[in-house]
N, C-alpha and C positions, 0 to 999 in steps of 0.2 A: 629069338627076334632079328638079331643081328645079322644071321645067315640069311634070315628070310628077306630082310632088306637087301643085300648084297645079292642075292639071286633074282630078286625083281629088278634092281638096277642094271644088272647084266643083261636080263631080257629086254629091257627098253633099250639099251644102248645097242644091241644087236638088231632091234627093228629100227633103230634111228639112222643108222648108215644108209641102206638101200633107199629110204623114203626121201633122201636129198636129191636122188637122180630123178624123181618123178614129178610131173606137174600135171594138173587136170587137163582133160583133153589130148593128153599125150604132147603138151607143148603148143598145141595150135592156139591161134588167137580165136576168142569166140566170135561167132559171127551173128548169132541170134541171142533174144533175151532168154531163152531157155537155157543156150550152152553157156551164157554168161552166169547166170543163177547156178547151174550145176558146177561150173569152175570155181565160182567163188565158195561155193559149199564145200568142194574138194580140197581147196588149196591148205586152209587150216588144218585139215585133219592129215591129209597126204605127207604135208612138209612136218617131220615130227619135231623138228626145233621150235617151229611155231605151236603146235599142238602142246607141248610140255609147258611153254611158257604161259599159253591161255588158262590151263589147268592150274599153274602156280599163281596166276592172278587170283584165281577162284580160291584157291586154298588160303591166300594172304587176306583176301577182302574178308573171308569168314571171321578173322580176329579185329576187324575194324569196326568203329562205331557207325561211320558212313559206308556201308558195305558196298554200294553200286558205285561210288566214285572211281575205285580202282579198273573195275571192267568198263565203264563207260568211258573212262580216259584213255584206256588203251584202244578201245574200239575207234574212237574219235581219231587217234593218233594213226591208226592204220588208214583209215579213210585219206586223211592228209597227206599221208606218205606215198600212197598210189597215185594221187594226183600231182604230187612233186615229181616221181619218175615219169609221168606222161608229160609233164610241162618240162621236161629236160633237165630237171634239178638233180645234180649229183650229190650222193650223201658218202662220207668217207668211212672205209672199214665197214662195210655194212654186215658182212658175215660174222667178223669178230664181234661187233656190237650186240648182233642177234644172240650169238652163244653167250657173251657174258651176261645179257638179260636173263637168259634161262638160269644161268648159274646164280644170280643175284637175286632171282624171285623165289628160286627154291630155299636158299640160305634164309632169307628174311621169313618165309613161311615156316621153315624151321624152327625159327627163334619164336614166332608166334606172338610178336608184339603189336601193339596199336600204334599207328603211324599218323603224323599231322595229315589231316585230308587234303587241303590244298597241295602241300608238297608231293605227298604220295600221288596224287591226279595227275600233277604236271610231269612228274617221272615216268608214270605209265603211259602217257600221251606221248614222252620222249622216246621211248621204247616202242611204241606203236608207230611212230614214223619209220623206224629202220624195218620192222617187220612189213609195214604196208609197201615200203618201197621195194621189198623182195617180192611181195604179191604182185605188184605192178609190172615186173618184167614179163609176166604171162600174158599180159594185154596191151603191151605197146603195139599201137597201129589200129587198135579195136575202134568201131564207131562208137559214138555217144551211148546210144541206148543199150548195146550189150556191156558196155563200159559200166554204166551205173547199175545194170543188173548183177555184174559181178561184184562190185562192191557193196550192192545191198545183201548178195548171197555171204559174203565173208564175214560183213558187220554181224548180221543175224546169228550166224552160225557161232562166230567168237563169243557172243554176247551169251547165247544159249550155254555153251560149254562152260564158260566162266560162272555164269550165275548157277548153273547145275552143280559144278563144282564146289561152290560156296555153300548151297544149300545141304549138299552131302555132307560137307566137313561139319557144319552147325548140327546135323543130325548126329553125326558120330561123337561130337562132342557133347552132346546132352547126357549127363550123369545116368546110370542105369545101375542102382544097387551099390555095391561096393567097387563098380568098375571106372569110378570118376578118375582116377589118376590116368587109367589107359585111354579113357574117352577124350581126354586132353591131348595126350600123346598122340594117337593115331595119326591126325592131319599133319602133325610136325614130322612124323616119320615119312609121311607122303611128300611134304616138301623137301626132305632129305633125297628121295627117288629123284624128284624133278632136278634137285642141284647136281645130283649124280650125272643126269643127262647132259647138263649143261657143262661138267667138268669133262666128260667123255669127247664132247664136241671140241672143247679147247686143247686137248691133248690131241686130236686129229688135227686142227690148225697149227699147231706147234710142231707137229712131226712134217706136216706138209712143207712148213716154212724151213725147216732144218734139214729135211732130205726131201728136196723136190723132184718131181718126176724127170727123169733124164729123156 
């Protein structure tokens, strides 16, 4: 089992690096509603750090009593974060915070504990500010209509992924026969994989800081 987790984490890490360099529409600012929606749908998927966090939010939500608080809080935070960068607001250490949030949500999902709903929602929204701020870099200068379409696209996409991961984790955790222990363990193992992705990004950031490109 440990070997499988390590192999899966390594595979996810390999997928993660090239994803950072790509943006929907090749980095062009969306000019139409259709482009805005497609770009919004693509960004949370192409940006693997964002995708890992959304999946982690879904996994963690499966252990909560108020299961939709975390996904809803995060999505609301991403919309607000995009509006912040469009309005000229600067957030500090965005890349580092996003990476740390991936590691954090993976560790919490791995622990499989219920969290206070209000506090968890606030923290999820806070992380969403930084993810949404990063999303907003792709639409600086966009007209209001494609901008709204873009936010609707990534908002719906993130909610669908998080809720899908939540229901999948709940289904996996449903005891079947004598497999009750493994049923409860599998979502936590998935959380460990998400944490592994976050740790990989942190190592990359640390390497870039220690050994800057000449």
